[in-house]
N, C-alpha and C positions, 0 to 999 in steps of 0.2 A: 128587216127579218124577226119576227117575233119570236119568242122562246117557246120550244117545243113545253105543250101542255098534257101528254099523253096519261096514262097510267100506269105505264113503265118509267117513265120521267118524273113522275110525282112521287112514285115508290122509291128509287133512288133517291131524290132530294131528301125525302123523309127519313133516310138511314145517314144521308152525308151529313143534312143540318139538323139536327137530333137537338135534344134537350138544351147541351152545352152551348152550342150556337146560337140558338135563338135568347137564351139567358142573358149571354155575353153581348148580343145585338141590343138587346133593352139598355144593358148598363152603358154601350158605347154610344144612345142615342141621348139617356141622359147625360153624358159627360160631352156630347157636342153641344148639347142647351139651343137647338132649333138652328147653327152656324156650321157649313162646312170645316172640316179641320182641315182642308187644304189650302183653300183660299180665306178662313174666317169671315167671309159674308154670311148674312142670316139669308135660307135661301129656304124655300118652302117643300121642296122634295129633295129628300138624302137618300143617299142610298149604301148603305152598308159594303165595306170593302176589306178584302185583305192586302195589308201591307205587305206581306210578304206573300207572293203567289202561291197558292197550295199545290199547282202545276208544277212548280219550280222546285217546290219541298216534295212534292211524291208524296204526300201524307197529308192530310187536312188538317190546319193548326187554327182553333178559332178559339184562343187564348184572348183574354181582352186586350192585351198588349199589340196583336195582332190586326186588331179591327179598326177602321175609321171610319167616319162618316162623311162621302162627298157629297156634292149637288151633283145634279145630272137634270137631264132634259131641256126644252126649250126655256129662254129666259134666265137661263144660269150661266157660271161660269163653264160647266161642262165637265169641272174636275175629274170625274169618274171615267168619262169617256177619253178625255187626255190620258189618264193613267194605264188605263187597258190599252191604249194605242200605244205608247212608249213601252211597256213592258212585254210587248207581245210579240217584238223580234221582229216588226215588220208586216205580219201575217192578221194583224188585226187593228191596220191601219185606219184612222179616222176619215170617215167620206167628206171629205172637204168641196172636192170637184164636184160642179154642175151636171148634170145630165146631158150627153150631147144632143142634139137637134137630131129629131125625130131622122130626115134624113140621112144622118151620120151613120143611126143606129141600124137602119133596115139593110137590109144586102139581098140583091134580086138576082 
């Protein structure tokens, strides 16, 4: 499912992910130096992740000590997806099973 990207969502994200987050994200990228901070492999796609989940804290903590760069996407170890599935308490489980055959999905 793609991220929602409507005008309301962009306005909310501009407030939530303000200048402090952008500044510390750039510092975290420099600190990682092209390597995932979870598996320590060099990957092309790294995503900035909050070590302590902002939903668990009840407030955003964009400090440099709470940010890490994790690999994401196909062809990587998918550390970001694994961490997201782990911290979600089950409701964010990674999709590992293939779709069932068409006959099993169709109900007549």
